[in-house]
N, C-alpha and C positions, 0 to 999 in steps of 0.2 A: 505493499501500499504506500510506504514511504517513498520508495523508487518511483511509482507511477507518477505521483504527486511532484516529485522533484520533476521528472521528465515534463510533466503539464508545465512547470514552472518555466523551465529552459525554452519549453517550446513556443510561451507567449513572449519570453522577452525576444526570441530570435524573430517573431513574428514583428513585434513592435519595433525592433533593430531595421530589418528590412523595409517597414512601412514608412519609418522616418527618412530612410534614404531616398525611399522614392516621391515622397512628398515634396523634399526638397529639390529633387531635379526634375520633375515632372511640369509645372507651370513654365520652364526657362528654355524648353527645347522641343524639337518638332521635327520629325523625320517626312519625307516629302507626301507619303501616305496619308498622314493627321491632315493633312491639305485636300488631297484627294477626296477624302471621305467627306470631307465637306463639302463639296462639289457632289458625291454621291447624296448626301443627305438632303442635300435643295432639291434633287430630282425627285426622291423618294416622296418627299414633300408635297411636290407638286405633282407628281404621276401616280402616286398610291400605289396599289398592288400590281399596276403594271409598269413598274419600272423596270421590269427586263426588256420591255420594249424598246429600253431607251439604252442598253448595256454597252452598248459601243457609239453613242450619240455624242460624243466626247464635245464635239464642235456646237452642236445642237446647243447642247446643255450648259456649254461655256465652263468645262472643268479646266482645272489650272494645267493637267496634263493630258496628252494623247492615252491615257490608260483605262480600257474597259472595264465595267464591273463585272468579274467573272468569278466571284465569291456566289456562297449559298445565300438562302434568303435569311438564315439567321442573322448575321451582322446586318442585313437590311432593314431588318425589324427593330434592332437596336439603334441603328442611326434613325430610324423613322421614330422612335420613341424620344432619342435624346433632343432632336429638332424642337419639341416640345417643353424642353426645360433651357437649351441656350440656342440663339441664334449661330449658325455654323457660318460666321463671315470670315471673308478671307478677299483679298487683293491681288490682283496680278496684271504686272505691265511690263511695257519694254523703256529700256532706256540707253541710248546709244549702244545697240545690240548685244544690252545683257538682259536677261527676262529675271523679274523680281516677283515671289510670290511669298506673301506674308498671312499669317491667319491668326483670328482671335484666340488669345488667352484663355479666355473664358471655355472656348471649344477644346482647345488643347485638356485643360483641365479635366473637365466632365467627362470628355472621351476617356481618356488614360485613367481617370478614375474606374471606369469599369473593368479595365485591364489590369488593374493593381488589385482591386478587388479579386479577380479570378486567379491573378498570381497567388493570393493569399489561401485561396481556396484550394489551390492545386497543392500548395505546401500543406493544408490541413488534410487532404486526402492520402499524400504519401505518407505523413504521421499515422494515418488510420491505418494505411496496408503494412507499414514497417515498423513501426514502434522506435524507431530509430532517429534521433537527433541530428546526428551528424549527416542522414540522407536528406534531412529535410533543409538543412544547411547547403548541401551539394547543389541543390536545385534553386532554393528561394534566394539565397544570398550569392549564386553564379552571377558573375558581371555579365553574361551573355542576358540571363534572364530579365535582368534591371534593366539593361540596355533596349530590350525588346518592348517593355511595356511602359518603362517610365523616361527615356530618352528619345528612342524613334517612335513608338508609340505603333505596336502591332497587336492582334488580336488571337494569335495563335495559341496563347494560354486557356482561352475560352473552349475550343476544342479538345484541348489537353484535359480539361476539368472534367469535360463531358464524359471523354472515354474512360479516364479513370474511375469515376463516378458508376462508369455503366460497367466495369469490370468487376468491381466491389460486388454490385449487385448479382451480379453472373455467379462471382464465386460463393453468394450466399444465397444461391438457387433460385432467383428472384428473376428469372430469364426474360419477361414479359416486358418488365420496366427497364431492363438493362438493353432490351432492345430497342427502345425507344430512345433512351441517352445516347447508343452508338450511333444511331441514325441523326438525332441532333448534331454530335461530334461532326458526321460527314457534312452535314448541310450546312455546318458553318465554315468548315476549310477542307476541301477535298484532299489534301495531302495526308489526311488518314486512311486512306482509299486501301494503300498495302496493308496495313495493319488490319482492318478491317477484314481485307480478303483473305489474309491468314490466319484470322480468328474462326471464320466461317469453315475454313479447311479443318482447322482442328477440332469444331464441334459437330462436324459431320461424322464422327468418331462417338457422339452422342446423340442418338436420335432424338430424343425427348426435348433436350436441350436445344438442341439444334432449330427444331421445329417451334419451339415457344420462343427463343429469341428472333428468330425471323419473322414471327406472327409482329412481334413487338415492333422490330424494324420498321416494318411494312405499315403499319398503323401509325409510329412516328413520323414517318416520311410524309405520308399523307395528310397526318395534322398537321406537320409543319407547312404543306404546300398548299393545303387548303384554302387559305386567303386567295392564293393567285389563281388556284383550279378552279374556284367559284366564281371569280370577278374578270380575270384575265387569263385564261390558259392558253390561249396562244403566244403570249409573252415570252414561255419556256422556249418556245423555239428561235427566239432571236439570241439566244445565247450561243448560237453556233457562229455567230458575227464576232464572238470574242475568241474564237479558237487560233486565230494568228498569232496570239500570244502564247500558244503552246508548243508551236513549230519548232522543233530545235534549230539553233542557230550560234554564231558566235558570243561569247558571255561577255559583256561590257557593263559596267566598269569592272575590271578584274579584283578590285579591292572586295566586291559583293558577290563574289562567286564561289561558292562553297564546294563544287565537283572538281576534282584535281586534273581528272582528264581535262574535261572541257575548259577549263584554267589555260591546263598547258596547250592544248589546241589552239586556242585564240591567240595565244602568247608567240607561237610559232608562224601562225598564219600573218599576224601583225608584223613580226620582226624580218620574217625572211620570205612572206608572201605565197607562201606553201599553201595547196588547197586542203586543210584539215578538218573540213567541215564533217565527212564523213564519220569521224571519230565521235562525234557529237550527235549526228544523227542515227546510228546505230546504237545508241546508249542501253536499249532495251537487252541487247544481246549478254551485255555483263549481267543482268537481272535474271535471263534464262537460263544463264549458267550456274547461278547461284541457287536458283530455287529449287532445282530436286534435292542439293544436299538441307537446305532448310526445313524443305517437307519432312524429309526422313527426318531429323533431330528433332524437330517439333513435336512431330508425332510421337515419338517415344518419349519424349519428356512430360509432356502433358500439364503444361504450365502457361495458364494463361495471360499471365503477365510476360513471362520472358517470352511468350509467341510473339506478344502485340509488339514488344521492346525489338523483338529480331527482324522482323516484317517491316518497321517502319526504320529499323537499321538499313536494311537492305534498300530503302527507296532512298534514303539520304546518299548513299555511297553510290549508286549507278544512277540515278537520275539527272538529267543532263545539266538541269538549273536549280540549285540548290541555294536560296538566299539565306541569310543569316536569321531571321525569324522562323525557318522550319528547324533549325536546331534546339529551339526551346522546348518541343515536344519532346526530342531525343533525350535531353538532360533530363526532362523529370521521370522518361521511360527507363533511362540509365538508373537513375536512383533507386527506383523501384526494382530495380534487376538486380543490382545489388546484392537486397534482402534475400531476393528469391533463389540467386544463384547459389550452388553449394561449392562450387570449385575455386580457390582461392585467385589461381590465376586469372581466371575468365572475370572476378569482382575487381582485380587490379587492371585489367582493359578498362573495364566499364568507368572506372573512377578518372584513370589516366584522360580516357576520351572526352568525359565531362569536363574536366580540367583545362583540358587543350582548346576546346572550342571556347571556353570563357578567357583565354588568353589573347582571344583576338581582340578585345575590348582595349586591350593595352598598348595596342599595335597601332589602330586606325586613330587617325585624328576625329575623334567623339566631339571635338568643340565646335566641330562644323554644323553639328544639329542644334545649337545653340545661338547659332547667327542667322544661319541661312533663311529661315521662315519666322523669325522674331524680329519684328520693326525696331524692338527698344532692347537690346540685348542685353542682359545682367553680366557686365564683364567679371565680376568679382566669382561667381560660379564657374565662367568660362575659364581662368586662371586657374580654380582648383582642379577642374576636370582635365585642362592641360598638363598639369602635374602629375597626373597619373598614366600620361599617355606617351607613347615613344613618337608618335607622329609622323609615322611612315607613309610616304607619298609615292614611292616606287613601286610599280606594276609586277615585277618580277619576284620582288618578297612576298605578295599577297598569292602568287600562283605557286610560290614553293610553299607558301603555308597550307594551301587549299589541298596540294598534292600530298603532303603528310598527313594532313586530315583524311583524305580518301584513303591512304595508306593505312591507316590505323584503323579504318572502318572496315575495309577488307581483310585484315588481320584478324579483327575480333570475329567475323562472321566466319572465315573459313577456319579459323581455331574452334569455334562453338561445334559447328558442323560437323567437322573431322573429328572431333573428341567425341561426338555422340553418335558416329556412325563406326569409330572405333570399338565405343562399346557396345554397340548391335551386333559387331562381329563376335566380340568375346562372348555375348548372351547367346547368342545363334550356335557357336561352337558348342557351348556347354548345353544346349538343349539338344542338338544331333548325338553330343557323345551320351549325354543319359539315355536318350531312346535306344 
């Protein structure tokens, strides 16, 4: 009882420390997506549940950037609610061939508040699953996670919270509610797709569990889409106009690319003019090579948390374009994976990977986001942030960083899978010997 109370006290302290850091940073910085979300919010306010009709109408809707809305409806509903709380003001203009975009500090603060709340919820879910304070720290105080929610401002932690909550309920044999939450996770951000497909493969071994989870998933999907399906069903067809964003291409800027193969191919093409696009276009070949090994291991291991981690790791390892915010989910799943994995060597790899992802924060000139979209920057905060950064501007360093990250990911996947196959061979040998 004493230990439990002590753990809860430490958990509360960590939660407060992380919250204070986030509150200090959040109002004075903004990534470009925060600005674009303001544009999306205005469209959602004007167009209602027909907003997908305008998913790629950036010129017509006068968004700050020519990026389409290619996310699930959960974010759209959140943005639609927030416009009733605060006006998503922004200004965009040209001065002497320089493009300036500034966003309202109130919009930044209100939107980031949602992200921060979900950061805290993920920390709580990790604690519920693992009961280990240091694993909560690995996620919640990781610079990469703080950067995503409170400096740049992105919503991947919402998808992670829903996914983890779904796994907890699945473990507690409440598959229908779990299915609803897993559907919400996918309809928040599609980068959970690999994990969900991997979970489906695992659950096929348990017929009733699979059937009930699938039922919940279908119900959750229909409920989430119902406002659109009832009022404006044809708008969903307009999502095809956004697919050009998913076509493999050279990855620029290199500082924000976290697939080492894509980064290296882009750098070679830029420096030497060699056509290396095929290395990026056929990214899925790497996925297909690793997939059978992963299936063999996860079906034998039968652990829903490790299963979800490894399939998400397959996504971040092989997908052609990985943004930094995608790694927020990976860090959370790695923290849970440390508690579920029995082999010390793999635990070490998981921790190393989570820490290595966080190291990028100290390389990139993070102070940029405290200036570029803030009309009146806070110079004191900027100087403090700059003091923690090496401020590297050379693309070759980032290509090297991404290459090391991808090699670490491949090592983790191969080591995990090959150990599983080795164990399976030993067990099969013993079985045949006994027979």
